[in-house]
Structure formats: structure tokens, C-alpha cells
N, C-alpha and C positions, 0 to 999 in steps of 0.2 A: 338581552342588551348587548352582550359581547358576541352574538352570532354573526357569521358572515352574511353580508347583504349582497345578493346577486344582482340587484337592480339599483345599486348605488350610483351616484354621480361620480364616477371614478372608482376603479376597483381597489379594495383595501387588501393589502398583503403585508407580510412581515412577521416578526417574532411576537410572541405573547409573553406577558409577565403577570403573575398573580400578585396582587398587592391589596392591602386593606385600605379602606377609605372611610372617613368619619363624616357623616352628613347629618347635621342638626342633632348630634348626640347619639346617632345610631352607627354602629360599626358594621361595614360590609367588606367582603373579599370579592374583588372584581378582577376579571381577566382583562388585562390591558393589551391592546394590539398596536403595534407600530403602524401608523397610518401613512400610506403612500398613495396618493391619488394621481391618476394620470391627468394631464393638463387639459385634455379635450373635455368640455362639458356639454351635455345635451341642452337643447333649447329649454329655457325655464318654463315651468308650468305653475299655474296658480289654481286654487280650488275656491269654490264659492263660500264654503264655511271654514273659518280659520281653525287651525289645529291647536291654537292656544288663545284664550280670550284676553283681550286687551282693551282697557277703557281709554280710547284716544281722546285727547283734548281735556281730560280731567286732571290737569297738572297742579292746580292750586292746592288741592288737599295734600298730595304727596310732597309738594314743595314746602308747604307749611310744616309737615311732619319732619322732614330731614333738617329743616332750619331750627326747629324748636326741640328736637330730640335731646334728651339727657340720659346718660347711662343709669340703669337701675341700681348698679353697684356704686355707692357713694364714694368708694375708695378709688374709683377710676374717673379720670377727667375726660378721656376720649376712648371710644371704641377704635382699636387699631386694626386697620385693614392692610394686609400684606398682599401685594400683587406680584405674580411671577409668571414667566412664560418664555417662549422662544424669541429669538431676535426678530424685531419688526412687528411684534404682535399688537403694539399700540398701548402699552401701559401708561407711559407719560401722557399720551394724547387723551387717554380716558380721564386722568386726573385733571388735565386742563379743561376737558369738556364738562366735568362735574362742577368745576369752579364757574364756568360760563353759565351753566344752568342755574346755579345758586344765586349768582349776582345779576343775572339777566342781561349779560353783555359778554363779549369776547374777552377772555383773560388768558394769561400764560404763566401760572405759578410754577409749573413743572416743565417749562420750556427746556428742551434738550440743551444741556450745557456740558462743560468739561467735567463737572461733578458727576452728572448722570452717566456720561460716557465712560469714565474711569471707575465706576462702581462704588461711589461714595454712599454710605448709608445715610439717608436723609429722610426726615419726616415732613410731609406736606400737609399744612393746615389749610382749610378752606374758609375764607372769610365770607361772612354773610353780606358785608358791604365793603366795597373797595375803599382802601385807605383807613380802615378801622380794624386793626388787628385784634382789638379786645372783643370783637364780635365773631370770633371764629366758631365754626360749628363743632359739636362735640363728637366728631369722628375725624380720624386722620388717616392718611395713606403713607405707606412705605413702599418704595419701588426699588428693587434690587437689580443688579447686573443681569443682562439677558442670559438665558441658558443656551449654550452653543456646543457644537461638536469640538472636543478637544479642550478649548479654553472656556472662558466664561466663569461665572461664580460656582464655587464648590457647593455641592448639596449639603455637606457638613456645616458650612457657614450659614446656610438658610435654616438648618435645624437649630443652630444657636440663636438665630434671629427670632425664630418662633418662641423660644423660651425667654427672650428679652435680654440675652447676654451680650448683644452687640451695641456698643455705644454710638450715639449720634456723631456723625462725621468720620466714622471708621471707613477706610478704603479697603474694599475686598481685594484679596490677592489670590488669583486662581492657583498659583503654584505654592502658596503658603497659607493654609487655612488658619483661622483664628483659634487661639488656644488660651487656657487660663494663664494669667500672668502677663499677657500681652497688654499694651496700653489701651487697645480698643475693646478689651474684654470687661464686661460688667459682671462682677462676681455675685452680686446680690440684687437681681432684678425685682422690681415691684410688679404688682398686678397691672399697673399702668404701662409698664415697659413691654409686657408680653403681647404677642399677637392674638387677636380675638376672633379673626376670621381670615381664612386663606382663600385667595381668589386666583384661579388660573385664567390667564388672558391668552386667547388664541385668535388667529386671523382666519376668517371664513374664506379668504381669498388665497390662503397659503396652499402650496402644492403638497407638502409633506411634513411629517414630524419624524425625524430620524431616530434610529434605535438608541443612540447614545443620549440624546436629549430626552427621549421617552423614559429611559432608565433613571435619569436625574429627577424627572418629574415624579416617577413612582417612589423614589427614595424620600422626596419631600412630602408627598402625600402620606406615606407610611409614618413619618415622624409626626406629622400633624395629627394623624389618627391616634397614635399612641398618647398624645397629649389631650385628646378629646376635642381638638380645635375643629369647628365646622368648616366645610369647604363648599365652594361653588365655582362657577366659571362664567366668563362672558366671551361671546364671539364677536369680534370687531370686523370692520370692512365689509359689512353685509351688502352695502350698495355696490361695491366692486365685484362681489361674488355672484350677485343675482341681478340680471337686467330688469326684471319686473320690480324689484325693490328699489333699484336706482331710479325708475320712473316715478314710483310712489312708495314711500316708506311704509305706508299702511299695508302693503302687500307682504310684509315680512312674515306674518303668521298665516298667510295664504300660499306662500311659496313652497312647493314640493321640494325644490332644490335646497332651500335652507332647512327644511324639516329633515332632509337626509343628512345635511351637514351637522345638525345637532345630534343625530344618531351616531354619525361617524366620530364626532368629538367625544361622545359618551363612551363609545367602545375604545377609543384611543387613550383617553386620559382618566377614565374611571369615575367620572362624575355623573350621577343620574341625570336623565334628560330634563326633568323638571327643575333642576338646579343649574341649568345652562341658559343664559340670557343673551339673545342677540342684541347688539347695540351698534349705533353709528356714532363715531367720534366726530367732533367738529374739526375741520381741516382748513379748507379755503373759504369757508363762509364768513361773511362780514356781519351777519345778523343771526340771532338765535331763531330756532325753528321749533314749533310746538311738538311736531312728531318726533324729532330727534330727542327733545327733552323728555317725552313720554317714556321712551325706551330706557334712557339713562336713569331716570328717576325710579323706574320699576326695578332695575338691577340694584341701584344704590339702596333702596329701601330694604331689599332682601339682605344685602350685606349688613346693614345696620341691625336688622332684626336678629340675624344669626349671631352676630358679634355680641349683641346685648344679652341674648340668652346664655351664651357661654360665659360672659363676664360675671353674670350673677352667680355662677357656680364657683367663682373664685373667692367669694365672701368667706 
């Protein structure tokens, strides 16, 4: 999984880091590689048989599942899903897209604002029906400041977030990590405050992951692994990354280019290929699309299942 790929869509070069990663309760040590892809991409190719099976159009079952889901641990109100990743990966857009899928219409609960830009820790609840906050789903998202070269959120602050030590509304300060005694520090986090699944968000259309960002990501994954928190990843902007997928989203699992992207992501960030889910976020669409919903629901159901399994261990 971490081997050099000579036929990749863009050569992978850079430093390597050995870091543990926890996936669904199993601990692995994976060699991480700083991924730098050249900008020129070969013509996209598709195959007749998909490299991963997907039930297109069967959204009613998955939609009902995510709407009606309740944590198995009765001490927990919501499965908490923490999204992290490089600048521009599409974390807030994914939250918006999940809300659109659940409500069956375009919504913007996590629309980029001053809060999200300045790194305020905020919990996003997904309503089952617009205008009825009491109908919120039993999973929530937290989106933290982008991981960047130099500035951006400190890896230590994300580690505290994983443990539930960061209070709602706390503004992350890259130059001054949170510490015990600070107003934003929660000294006694409950099981509900803790993160139950960690999700790396990467753009399939991005040219590179720099060494410094990769190091931050490795630190975050190692902290999650030490806590036993399950991890997965989603790859966004798949329509921009692959012409064949832009023509027809059903080509996502027939695209050799996106298959290679998943392999590259796995080598770069240390998440097994079968725990990386390609998705397309809603952006300029005015109506929902069944194929977009299928991919989002597939990823969301996996997040909920992983988080639920972990939360039951907190009993």
C-alpha cells in the first residue's frame, strides 16, 4: 500500500513518515509519503467492471438509516464526527451537502463565515426537517481550522479536541495552543464531548500535500490511534479531477484515474483504500441529484457505523 507506483497519474515523491493508524479498532503502522503530483494528468480511462461495488439509486434505505439512527450507547446523544484536512479540501461543503441530502433540498448550515474562517470550534447539527431543530439527527459534525504550512490549527489542539477538552465556541490560536486553566478548556469531558470518528478530507483535484501538513496529519492520526478512535477519509472534487466522472458520476468506480487517486491518498495519509470514499459535494446545483446523494450517503453511513462501534466501548 505504501509502495512506489510507477504508473501513477502524477509521480509521487517526497519524505516518508512511519505512523500508527487505528481503523475500526485495529492498530496498524503505515509508512506515509508526502504526495506531490505533477499537474499534467493523462487522459482518463474507464473500465467495464467497477473496482468497487455501488448500489446506485438505492438511496431510500440509506436515507432512512441515517435519519433514524440512534447511538447504541445510551449515555451519548450524538455520534461526533471530526473533519480535518488541508486548506480547500471541502470540509464545510461536505457538511452542507449532508444537510441537503437529509432534507431533500439545498441548505447551508455550515456556510463559510467569520467563525469558520477564524477557527472557532463549532458543532453542526443536521436537521431532519427545515425549521424544526428538535428533529436533529443523532450525529454531529465538528470542523476545525484548515491544516496549513506555518499557520493553521496546532496538531496539539486537535488532540485535545479528540478527547473532548475543547469547549464550544473556543477560537483556536495557532500561536498559542489551548492548555488546562484556559477559559476554552473543558477539564471533565463527557463521553458525548469526545470525538467518536475522525475523518480526513482531501481534494482529488489537489496537486500536492506538503511535508509540513503531512506531518501535522500524522500527529493527529497517531493521537486518534492511541485513543482507539476509528479513522476514514473522503476524497472530494472528484468531478473536477476526472473528466469521465464529470460527464457521469456513475463512472467514479470505473475510473482508473480515481482508483489511482485512492491509492495515492492511502499511501500519503495512511488510511486503507477501502476506508477512503470518493464524494462530490453540492456546489452550484439548485436541485439535489440522486447520484450525488448515493456517494454522500455511502460515506456518511460508514462514519456513523464506525462512530457507533467506538461509542459503545465508552460504556
